[in-house]
All heavy atoms as TSV, in Angstrom:
chain	resi	resn	atom	element	x	y	z
A	1	MET	N	N	0.809	-2.314	50.671
A	1	MET	CA	C	1.458	-1.172	51.203
A	1	MET	C	C	1.462	-1.087	52.752
A	1	MET	O	O	1.892	-0.146	53.322
A	1	MET	CB	C	0.794	0.130	50.678
A	1	MET	CG	C	1.109	0.449	49.275
A	1	MET	SD	S	0.462	2.069	48.854
A	1	MET	CE	C	-0.396	1.681	47.340
A	2	GLN	N	N	1.010	-2.145	53.394
A	2	GLN	CA	C	0.848	-2.077	54.822
A	2	GLN	C	C	2.165	-2.241	55.561
A	2	GLN	O	O	2.241	-1.837	56.702
A	2	GLN	CB	C	-0.123	-3.166	55.263
A	2	GLN	CG	C	-1.539	-2.900	54.749
A	2	GLN	CD	C	-2.488	-4.017	55.111
A	2	GLN	OE1	O	-2.058	-4.977	55.722
A	2	GLN	NE2	N	-3.720	-3.828	54.781
A	3	ASN	N	N	3.180	-2.815	54.984
A	3	ASN	CA	C	4.424	-3.077	55.707
A	3	ASN	C	C	5.445	-1.886	55.635
A	3	ASN	O	O	6.469	-1.984	56.158
A	3	ASN	CB	C	5.095	-4.318	55.184
A	3	ASN	CG	C	4.254	-5.543	55.496
A	3	ASN	OD1	O	3.481	-5.556	56.440
A	3	ASN	ND2	N	4.356	-6.573	54.646
A	4	LYS	N	N	5.096	-0.866	54.896
A	4	LYS	CA	C	5.998	0.264	54.713
A	4	LYS	C	C	5.919	1.224	55.833
A	4	LYS	O	O	4.882	1.415	56.437
A	4	LYS	CB	C	5.593	0.983	53.403
A	4	LYS	CG	C	5.747	0.255	52.181
A	4	LYS	CD	C	5.416	1.130	50.985
A	4	LYS	CE	C	5.635	0.392	49.677
A	4	LYS	NZ	N	5.414	1.278	48.550
A	5	LEU	N	N	7.071	1.819	56.157
A	5	LEU	CA	C	7.129	2.918	57.136
A	5	LEU	C	C	6.878	4.250	56.428
A	5	LEU	O	O	6.415	5.206	57.061
A	5	LEU	CB	C	8.520	2.938	57.825
A	5	LEU	CG	C	8.794	1.800	58.778
A	5	LEU	CD1	C	10.210	1.929	59.302
A	5	LEU	CD2	C	7.834	1.784	59.904
A	6	TYR	N	N	7.253	4.297	55.154
A	6	TYR	CA	C	7.137	5.571	54.419
A	6	TYR	C	C	6.363	5.319	53.130
A	6	TYR	O	O	6.414	4.208	52.559
A	6	TYR	CB	C	8.514	6.119	53.998
A	6	TYR	CG	C	9.313	6.658	55.112
A	6	TYR	CD1	C	10.109	5.815	55.898
A	6	TYR	CD2	C	9.254	7.992	55.463
A	6	TYR	CE1	C	10.798	6.321	56.989
A	6	TYR	CE2	C	9.958	8.529	56.480
A	6	TYR	CZ	C	10.787	7.664	57.279
A	6	TYR	OH	O	11.495	8.156	58.282
A	7	TYR	N	N	5.559	6.302	52.718
A	7	TYR	CA	C	4.920	6.245	51.424
A	7	TYR	C	C	5.678	7.180	50.465
A	7	TYR	O	O	6.073	8.251	50.822
A	7	TYR	CB	C	3.474	6.818	51.524
A	7	TYR	CG	C	2.467	5.887	52.136
A	7	TYR	CD1	C	1.529	6.367	53.045
A	7	TYR	CD2	C	2.410	4.542	51.819
A	7	TYR	CE1	C	0.568	5.528	53.601
A	7	TYR	CE2	C	1.479	3.701	52.339
A	7	TYR	CZ	C	0.547	4.187	53.252
A	7	TYR	OH	O	-0.403	3.375	53.803
A	8	SER	N	N	5.889	6.710	49.306
A	8	SER	CA	C	6.430	7.559	48.238
A	8	SER	C	C	5.379	8.408	47.647
A	8	SER	O	O	4.202	8.224	47.903
A	8	SER	CB	C	7.070	6.697	47.141
A	8	SER	OG	O	6.048	6.012	46.401
A	9	ALA	N	N	5.769	9.356	46.811
A	9	ALA	CA	C	4.798	10.241	46.165
A	9	ALA	C	C	3.898	9.413	45.270
A	9	ALA	O	O	2.700	9.695	45.152
A	9	ALA	CB	C	5.491	11.326	45.391
A	10	MET	N	N	4.430	8.346	44.620
A	10	MET	CA	C	3.613	7.441	43.822
A	10	MET	C	C	2.554	6.769	44.659
A	10	MET	O	O	1.383	6.659	44.211
A	10	MET	CB	C	4.477	6.415	43.164
A	10	MET	CG	C	5.322	6.930	42.005
A	10	MET	SD	S	4.340	7.406	40.611
A	10	MET	CE	C	3.715	5.844	40.074
A	11	ASP	N	N	2.937	6.296	45.842
A	11	ASP	CA	C	1.991	5.689	46.763
A	11	ASP	C	C	0.837	6.713	47.146
A	11	ASP	O	O	-0.326	6.330	47.178
A	11	ASP	CB	C	2.642	5.192	47.991
A	11	ASP	CG	C	3.640	4.075	47.810
A	11	ASP	OD1	O	3.451	3.318	46.843
A	11	ASP	OD2	O	4.617	4.014	48.554
A	12	VAL	N	N	1.279	7.916	47.452
A	12	VAL	CA	C	0.314	8.975	47.821
A	12	VAL	C	C	-0.615	9.232	46.682
A	12	VAL	O	O	-1.857	9.352	46.897
A	12	VAL	CB	C	1.050	10.239	48.283
A	12	VAL	CG1	C	0.090	11.385	48.545
A	12	VAL	CG2	C	1.900	10.004	49.491
A	13	SER	N	N	-0.102	9.273	45.473
A	13	SER	CA	C	-0.925	9.472	44.302
A	13	SER	C	C	-2.012	8.429	44.182
A	13	SER	O	O	-3.165	8.718	43.924
A	13	SER	CB	C	-0.042	9.511	43.077
A	13	SER	OG	O	-0.757	9.550	41.902
A	14	GLU	N	N	-1.601	7.165	44.372
A	14	GLU	CA	C	-2.567	6.074	44.235
A	14	GLU	C	C	-3.569	6.055	45.428
A	14	GLU	O	O	-4.778	5.836	45.189
A	14	GLU	CB	C	-1.824	4.724	44.261
A	14	GLU	CG	C	-1.022	4.477	43.016
A	14	GLU	CD	C	-0.171	3.198	43.106
A	14	GLU	OE1	O	-0.476	2.320	43.914
A	14	GLU	OE2	O	0.803	3.133	42.342
A	15	LEU	N	N	-3.114	6.310	46.630
A	15	LEU	CA	C	-3.979	6.273	47.784
A	15	LEU	C	C	-5.049	7.340	47.712
A	15	LEU	O	O	-6.227	7.133	48.051
A	15	LEU	CB	C	-3.187	6.464	49.075
A	15	LEU	CG	C	-2.425	5.275	49.594
A	15	LEU	CD1	C	-1.499	5.684	50.705
A	15	LEU	CD2	C	-3.391	4.244	50.084
A	16	LEU	N	N	-4.664	8.563	47.280
A	16	LEU	CA	C	-5.580	9.676	47.292
A	16	LEU	C	C	-6.259	9.932	45.969
A	16	LEU	O	O	-7.184	10.762	45.847
A	16	LEU	CB	C	-4.828	10.960	47.706
A	16	LEU	CG	C	-4.159	10.946	49.084
A	16	LEU	CD1	C	-3.424	12.210	49.310
A	16	LEU	CD2	C	-5.143	10.628	50.163
A	17	GLY	N	N	-5.857	9.143	44.906
A	17	GLY	CA	C	-6.484	9.290	43.587
A	17	GLY	C	C	-6.172	10.662	42.965
A	17	GLY	O	O	-7.080	11.287	42.393
A	18	ILE	N	N	-4.928	11.147	43.125
A	18	ILE	CA	C	-4.537	12.442	42.608
A	18	ILE	C	C	-3.391	12.260	41.670
A	18	ILE	O	O	-2.775	11.179	41.572
A	18	ILE	CB	C	-4.166	13.389	43.758
A	18	ILE	CG1	C	-3.037	12.787	44.604
A	18	ILE	CG2	C	-5.377	13.725	44.613
A	18	ILE	CD1	C	-2.527	13.724	45.698
A	19	SER	N	N	-3.015	13.319	40.952
A	19	SER	CA	C	-1.900	13.247	40.001
A	19	SER	C	C	-0.577	13.162	40.778
A	19	SER	O	O	-0.496	13.476	41.952
A	19	SER	CB	C	-1.882	14.501	39.143
A	19	SER	OG	O	-1.543	15.653	39.903
A	20	ARG	N	N	0.465	12.724	40.065
A	20	ARG	CA	C	1.763	12.580	40.685
A	20	ARG	C	C	2.296	13.985	41.089
A	20	ARG	O	O	2.927	14.063	42.156
A	20	ARG	CB	C	2.737	11.917	39.696
A	20	ARG	CG	C	2.775	10.422	39.865
A	20	ARG	CD	C	4.008	9.855	39.238
A	20	ARG	NE	N	3.569	9.426	37.876
A	20	ARG	CZ	C	4.392	9.115	36.897
A	20	ARG	NH1	N	5.727	9.145	37.131
A	20	ARG	NH2	N	3.980	8.774	35.726
A	21	SER	N	N	2.108	14.960	40.277
A	21	SER	CA	C	2.590	16.275	40.593
A	21	SER	C	C	1.943	16.791	41.884
A	21	SER	O	O	2.636	17.440	42.719
A	21	SER	CB	C	2.440	17.280	39.457
A	21	SER	OG	O	1.067	17.428	39.117
A	22	LYS	N	N	0.650	16.582	42.044
A	22	LYS	CA	C	-0.032	17.019	43.278
A	22	LYS	C	C	0.484	16.202	44.464
A	22	LYS	O	O	0.647	16.766	45.565
A	22	LYS	CB	C	-1.574	16.867	43.107
A	22	LYS	CG	C	-2.351	17.350	44.320
A	22	LYS	CD	C	-2.130	18.829	44.532
A	22	LYS	CE	C	-2.944	19.338	45.696
A	22	LYS	NZ	N	-2.693	20.718	46.049
A	23	ALA	N	N	0.738	14.936	44.274
A	23	ALA	CA	C	1.229	14.045	45.322
A	23	ALA	C	C	2.644	14.556	45.796
A	23	ALA	O	O	2.911	14.619	47.015
A	23	ALA	CB	C	1.320	12.623	44.872
A	24	TYR	N	N	3.480	14.922	44.893
A	24	TYR	CA	C	4.798	15.442	45.245
A	24	TYR	C	C	4.634	16.756	46.034
A	24	TYR	O	O	5.344	16.967	47.000
A	24	TYR	CB	C	5.664	15.699	44.012
A	24	TYR	CG	C	6.350	14.454	43.488
A	24	TYR	CD1	C	5.948	13.819	42.357
A	24	TYR	CD2	C	7.448	13.918	44.192
A	24	TYR	CE1	C	6.569	12.664	41.888
A	24	TYR	CE2	C	8.045	12.778	43.790
A	24	TYR	CZ	C	7.644	12.138	42.604
A	24	TYR	OH	O	8.262	10.974	42.167
A	25	SER	N	N	3.706	17.602	45.621
A	25	SER	CA	C	3.427	18.824	46.299
A	25	SER	C	C	3.002	18.574	47.792
A	25	SER	O	O	3.456	19.220	48.726
A	25	SER	CB	C	2.356	19.629	45.603
A	25	SER	OG	O	1.980	20.747	46.295
A	26	ILE	N	N	2.116	17.571	47.955
A	26	ILE	CA	C	1.615	17.230	49.289
A	26	ILE	C	C	2.747	16.625	50.132
A	26	ILE	O	O	2.933	17.035	51.303
A	26	ILE	CB	C	0.460	16.270	49.214
A	26	ILE	CG1	C	-0.796	16.994	48.681
A	26	ILE	CG2	C	0.139	15.575	50.534
A	26	ILE	CD1	C	-1.924	16.058	48.302
A	27	VAL	N	N	3.591	15.792	49.568
A	27	VAL	CA	C	4.687	15.198	50.285
A	27	VAL	C	C	5.686	16.310	50.717
A	27	VAL	O	O	6.163	16.335	51.844
A	27	VAL	CB	C	5.413	14.134	49.390
A	27	VAL	CG1	C	6.750	13.719	50.065
A	27	VAL	CG2	C	4.501	12.926	49.275
A	28	LYS	N	N	5.938	17.220	49.797
A	28	LYS	CA	C	6.870	18.349	50.112
A	28	LYS	C	C	6.321	19.190	51.232
A	28	LYS	O	O	7.040	19.545	52.171
A	28	LYS	CB	C	7.087	19.236	48.843
A	28	LYS	CG	C	8.079	20.250	49.050
A	28	LYS	CD	C	8.328	21.025	47.696
A	28	LYS	CE	C	9.350	22.120	47.875
A	28	LYS	NZ	N	9.595	22.816	46.595
A	29	GLU	N	N	5.025	19.484	51.211
A	29	GLU	CA	C	4.396	20.248	52.267
A	29	GLU	C	C	4.430	19.563	53.583
A	29	GLU	O	O	4.733	20.188	54.668
A	29	GLU	CB	C	2.953	20.522	51.848
A	29	GLU	CG	C	2.170	21.426	52.821
A	29	GLU	CD	C	0.739	21.644	52.365
A	29	GLU	OE1	O	0.490	21.760	51.130
A	29	GLU	OE2	O	-0.134	21.726	53.204
A	30	MET	N	N	4.151	18.266	53.627
A	30	MET	CA	C	4.169	17.495	54.849
A	30	MET	C	C	5.599	17.411	55.401
A	30	MET	O	O	5.829	17.494	56.616
A	30	MET	CB	C	3.619	16.094	54.643
A	30	MET	CG	C	2.107	16.081	54.468
A	30	MET	SD	S	1.499	14.426	54.319
A	30	MET	CE	C	-0.247	14.726	54.541
A	31	ASN	N	N	6.590	17.218	54.543
A	31	ASN	CA	C	7.992	17.141	54.956
A	31	ASN	C	C	8.440	18.453	55.541
A	31	ASN	O	O	9.204	18.507	56.478
A	31	ASN	CB	C	8.907	16.692	53.817
A	31	ASN	CG	C	8.879	15.193	53.652
A	31	ASN	OD1	O	8.477	14.439	54.509
A	31	ASN	ND2	N	9.258	14.704	52.498
A	32	LYS	N	N	7.947	19.545	54.976
A	32	LYS	CA	C	8.303	20.852	55.481
A	32	LYS	C	C	7.761	21.017	56.931
A	32	LYS	O	O	8.443	21.494	57.817
A	32	LYS	CB	C	7.724	21.972	54.641
A	32	LYS	CG	C	8.041	23.357	55.083
A	32	LYS	CD	C	7.450	24.424	54.177
A	32	LYS	CE	C	7.714	25.823	54.760
A	32	LYS	NZ	N	6.997	26.851	54.094
A	33	GLU	N	N	6.497	20.570	57.134
A	33	GLU	CA	C	5.911	20.617	58.447
A	33	GLU	C	C	6.688	19.757	59.461
A	33	GLU	O	O	6.952	20.198	60.615
A	33	GLU	CB	C	4.445	20.140	58.403
A	33	GLU	CG	C	3.698	20.224	59.672
A	33	GLU	CD	C	2.228	19.797	59.541
A	33	GLU	OE1	O	1.684	19.833	58.431
A	33	GLU	OE2	O	1.670	19.405	60.599
A	34	LEU	N	N	7.055	18.576	59.061
A	34	LEU	CA	C	7.839	17.702	59.901
A	34	LEU	C	C	9.182	18.291	60.241
A	34	LEU	O	O	9.694	18.217	61.418
A	34	LEU	CB	C	7.981	16.291	59.289
A	34	LEU	CG	C	6.757	15.410	59.284
A	34	LEU	CD1	C	7.017	14.215	58.366
A	34	LEU	CD2	C	6.401	14.959	60.682
A	35	SER	N	N	9.837	18.848	59.212
A	35	SER	CA	C	11.155	19.434	59.410
A	35	SER	C	C	11.083	20.617	60.386
A	35	SER	O	O	11.989	20.756	61.268
A	35	SER	CB	C	11.687	19.954	58.071
A	35	SER	OG	O	12.955	20.521	58.212
A	36	GLU	N	N	10.028	21.423	60.328
A	36	GLU	CA	C	9.901	22.529	61.222
A	36	GLU	C	C	9.627	22.050	62.671
A	36	GLU	O	O	9.989	22.787	63.647
A	36	GLU	CB	C	8.703	23.411	60.802
A	36	GLU	CG	C	9.004	24.207	59.549
A	36	GLU	CD	C	7.811	24.920	58.980
A	36	GLU	OE1	O	6.668	24.720	59.480
A	36	GLU	OE2	O	8.002	25.716	58.004
A	37	LYS	N	N	9.171	20.831	62.831
A	37	LYS	CA	C	8.978	20.262	64.165
A	37	LYS	C	C	10.255	19.564	64.659
A	37	LYS	O	O	10.241	19.057	65.778
A	37	LYS	CB	C	7.824	19.261	64.106
A	37	LYS	CG	C	6.450	19.891	63.940
A	37	LYS	CD	C	5.371	18.848	63.938
A	37	LYS	CE	C	3.994	19.427	63.765
A	37	LYS	NZ	N	2.928	18.439	63.802
A	38	GLY	N	N	11.256	19.548	63.804
A	38	GLY	CA	C	12.546	18.955	64.211
A	38	GLY	C	C	12.777	17.540	63.786
A	38	GLY	O	O	13.773	16.936	64.226
A	39	TYR	N	N	11.911	17.002	62.989
A	39	TYR	CA	C	12.083	15.630	62.527
A	39	TYR	C	C	13.007	15.553	61.308
A	39	TYR	O	O	13.077	16.494	60.510
A	39	TYR	CB	C	10.757	15.009	62.153
A	39	TYR	CG	C	9.818	14.770	63.341
A	39	TYR	CD1	C	8.837	15.652	63.625
A	39	TYR	CD2	C	9.951	13.664	64.139
A	39	TYR	CE1	C	7.995	15.459	64.736
A	39	TYR	CE2	C	9.145	13.424	65.241
A	39	TYR	CZ	C	8.141	14.349	65.524
A	39	TYR	OH	O	7.351	14.118	66.560
A	40	ILE	N	N	13.680	14.418	61.146
A	40	ILE	CA	C	14.462	14.192	59.966
A	40	ILE	C	C	13.548	13.748	58.858
A	40	ILE	O	O	12.638	12.893	59.110
A	40	ILE	CB	C	15.514	13.099	60.187
A	40	ILE	CG1	C	16.541	13.576	61.250
A	40	ILE	CG2	C	16.226	12.704	58.920
A	40	ILE	CD1	C	17.466	12.523	61.760
A	41	VAL	N	N	13.617	14.279	57.662
A	41	VAL	CA	C	12.710	13.941	56.574
A	41	VAL	C	C	13.517	13.327	55.454
A	41	VAL	O	O	14.709	13.556	55.281
A	41	VAL	CB	C	11.913	15.167	56.055
A	41	VAL	CG1	C	11.029	15.695	57.155
A	41	VAL	CG2	C	12.825	16.251	55.544
A	42	ILE	N	N	12.795	12.566	54.616
A	42	ILE	CA	C	13.395	11.964	53.414
A	42	ILE	C	C	12.675	12.533	52.197
A	42	ILE	O	O	11.425	12.437	52.159
A	42	ILE	CB	C	13.223	10.429	53.437
A	42	ILE	CG1	C	13.925	9.843	54.659
A	42	ILE	CG2	C	13.738	9.806	52.150
A	42	ILE	CD1	C	13.662	8.383	54.879
A	43	ALA	N	N	13.373	13.189	51.319
A	43	ALA	CA	C	12.748	13.817	50.172
A	43	ALA	C	C	12.030	12.803	49.336
A	43	ALA	O	O	12.520	11.693	49.049
A	43	ALA	CB	C	13.867	14.494	49.311
A	44	GLY	N	N	10.816	13.176	48.944
A	44	GLY	CA	C	9.992	12.326	48.109
A	44	GLY	C	C	9.223	11.228	48.829
A	44	GLY	O	O	8.516	10.432	48.247
A	45	LYS	N	N	9.386	11.191	50.185
A	45	LYS	CA	C	8.671	10.194	50.981
A	45	LYS	C	C	8.092	10.875	52.200
A	45	LYS	O	O	8.635	11.881	52.679
A	45	LYS	CB	C	9.617	9.063	51.417
A	45	LYS	CG	C	10.175	8.287	50.200
A	45	LYS	CD	C	10.905	7.055	50.717
A	45	LYS	CE	C	11.461	6.294	49.592
A	45	LYS	NZ	N	10.558	5.313	49.058
A	46	VAL	N	N	7.051	10.281	52.691
A	46	VAL	CA	C	6.383	10.828	53.911
A	46	VAL	C	C	6.075	9.631	54.829
A	46	VAL	O	O	5.715	8.564	54.347
A	46	VAL	CB	C	5.128	11.614	53.566
A	46	VAL	CG1	C	4.005	10.752	52.979
A	46	VAL	CG2	C	4.586	12.367	54.698
A	47	PRO	N	N	6.264	9.758	56.126
A	47	PRO	CA	C	5.950	8.685	57.011
A	47	PRO	C	C	4.474	8.270	56.919
A	47	PRO	O	O	3.556	9.040	56.862
A	47	PRO	CB	C	6.208	9.305	58.446
A	47	PRO	CG	C	7.195	10.412	58.200
A	47	PRO	CD	C	6.826	10.957	56.833
A	48	LYS	N	N	4.262	6.935	56.871
A	48	LYS	CA	C	2.926	6.400	56.683
A	48	LYS	C	C	2.002	6.886	57.768
A	48	LYS	O	O	0.876	7.325	57.508
A	48	LYS	CB	C	3.052	4.877	56.777
A	48	LYS	CG	C	1.774	4.142	56.625
A	48	LYS	CD	C	1.971	2.625	56.757
A	48	LYS	CE	C	0.655	1.916	56.797
A	48	LYS	NZ	N	0.850	0.475	56.937
A	49	LYS	N	N	2.444	6.850	58.991
A	49	LYS	CA	C	1.569	7.250	60.133
A	49	LYS	C	C	1.167	8.711	60.025
A	49	LYS	O	O	0.003	9.061	60.296
A	49	LYS	CB	C	2.284	7.021	61.462
A	49	LYS	CG	C	1.438	7.296	62.681
A	49	LYS	CD	C	2.162	6.968	63.927
A	49	LYS	CE	C	1.302	7.261	65.130
A	49	LYS	NZ	N	1.968	6.950	66.421
A	50	PHE	N	N	2.076	9.569	59.606
A	50	PHE	CA	C	1.816	11.036	59.506
A	50	PHE	C	C	0.784	11.285	58.447
A	50	PHE	O	O	-0.179	12.024	58.600
A	50	PHE	CB	C	3.099	11.788	59.226
A	50	PHE	CG	C	2.955	13.265	59.308
A	50	PHE	CD1	C	2.629	13.929	60.472
A	50	PHE	CD2	C	3.135	14.030	58.176
A	50	PHE	CE1	C	2.515	15.279	60.563
A	50	PHE	CE2	C	2.996	15.429	58.185
A	50	PHE	CZ	C	2.676	16.066	59.378
A	51	LEU	N	N	0.898	10.602	57.306
A	51	LEU	CA	C	-0.046	10.784	56.186
A	51	LEU	C	C	-1.445	10.268	56.639
A	51	LEU	O	O	-2.387	10.954	56.361
A	51	LEU	CB	C	0.436	9.997	54.941
A	51	LEU	CG	C	-0.528	10.088	53.750
A	51	LEU	CD1	C	-0.483	11.526	53.152
A	51	LEU	CD2	C	-0.216	9.092	52.725
A	52	GLU	N	N	-1.440	9.167	57.339
A	52	GLU	CA	C	-2.738	8.630	57.758
A	52	GLU	C	C	-3.447	9.508	58.753
A	52	GLU	O	O	-4.663	9.599	58.793
A	52	GLU	CB	C	-2.584	7.215	58.254
A	52	GLU	CG	C	-2.200	6.211	57.192
A	52	GLU	CD	C	-1.824	4.864	57.720
A	52	GLU	OE1	O	-1.581	4.712	58.951
A	52	GLU	OE2	O	-1.689	3.952	56.851
A	53	GLU	N	N	-2.646	10.194	59.572
A	53	GLU	CA	C	-3.223	11.198	60.562
A	53	GLU	C	C	-3.775	12.417	59.860
A	53	GLU	O	O	-4.768	12.990	60.268
A	53	GLU	CB	C	-2.161	11.560	61.577
A	53	GLU	CG	C	-1.836	10.487	62.570
A	53	GLU	CD	C	-0.681	10.840	63.481
A	53	GLU	OE1	O	-0.131	11.979	63.345
A	53	GLU	OE2	O	-0.279	10.053	64.313
A	54	LYS	N	N	-3.064	12.886	58.814
A	54	LYS	CA	C	-3.370	14.147	58.162
A	54	LYS	C	C	-4.521	14.017	57.154
A	54	LYS	O	O	-5.172	14.974	56.853
A	54	LYS	CB	C	-2.158	14.746	57.506
A	54	LYS	CG	C	-1.036	15.128	58.437
A	54	LYS	CD	C	-1.456	16.221	59.349
A	54	LYS	CE	C	-0.965	17.569	58.816
A	54	LYS	NZ	N	-1.297	18.674	59.690
A	55	CYS	N	N	-4.675	12.848	56.576
A	55	CYS	CA	C	-5.668	12.648	55.497
A	55	CYS	C	C	-6.775	11.750	55.998
A	55	CYS	O	O	-6.623	10.556	56.187
A	55	CYS	CB	C	-5.031	12.065	54.249
A	55	CYS	SG	S	-3.787	13.115	53.550
A	56	TYR	N	N	-7.949	12.324	56.092
A	56	TYR	CA	C	-9.149	11.624	56.618
A	56	TYR	C	C	-9.497	10.527	55.582
A	56	TYR	O	O	-9.520	10.760	54.402
A	56	TYR	CB	C	-10.313	12.609	56.754
A	56	TYR	CG	C	-11.577	11.935	57.156
A	56	TYR	CD1	C	-11.821	11.566	58.507
A	56	TYR	CD2	C	-12.544	11.608	56.259
A	56	TYR	CE1	C	-12.940	10.981	58.903
A	56	TYR	CE2	C	-13.746	10.994	56.636
A	56	TYR	CZ	C	-13.914	10.649	57.967
A	56	TYR	OH	O	-15.060	10.063	58.362
A	57	GLY	N	N	-9.849	9.356	56.104
A	57	GLY	CA	C	-10.411	8.296	55.284
A	57	GLY	C	C	-9.408	7.294	54.675
A	57	GLY	O	O	-9.791	6.383	53.988
A	58	ILE	N	N	-8.115	7.463	54.944
A	58	ILE	CA	C	-7.130	6.529	54.413
A	58	ILE	C	C	-7.242	5.169	55.161
A	58	ILE	O	O	-7.153	4.108	54.524
A	58	ILE	CB	C	-5.745	7.080	54.507
A	58	ILE	CG1	C	-5.528	8.212	53.496
A	58	ILE	CG2	C	-4.671	5.994	54.203
A	58	ILE	CD1	C	-4.196	8.850	53.475
A	59	ILE	N	N	-7.372	5.195	56.453
A	59	ILE	CA	C	-7.416	4.026	57.217
A	59	ILE	C	C	-8.858	3.405	57.209
A	59	ILE	O	O	-9.810	4.177	57.405
A	59	ILE	CB	C	-7.051	4.272	58.692
A	59	ILE	CG1	C	-5.617	4.833	58.805
A	59	ILE	CG2	C	-7.102	2.992	59.574
A	59	ILE	CD1	C	-5.215	5.307	60.161
A	60	ASP	N	N	-8.951	2.163	56.885
A	60	ASP	CA	C	-10.229	1.494	56.821
A	60	ASP	C	C	-10.772	1.246	58.229
A	60	ASP	O	O	-10.180	0.910	59.127
A	60	ASP	CB	C	-10.125	0.153	56.077
A	60	ASP	CG	C	-9.816	0.374	54.607
A	60	ASP	OD1	O	-10.162	1.445	54.071
A	60	ASP	OD2	O	-9.261	-0.558	54.002
């Protein structure tokens, strides 16, 4: 997963060890935050860098 610019909800689910429905909820929340800051968002995906900044412990 290191070459991706975006993580899908499935990727988020695997990375965080959570259900798919919870992962979709997190992706939706993060995309809302990005949208409010003026960024273009892709439904069902979240930028890799943004997820890694927001979730402690993802980066080794």
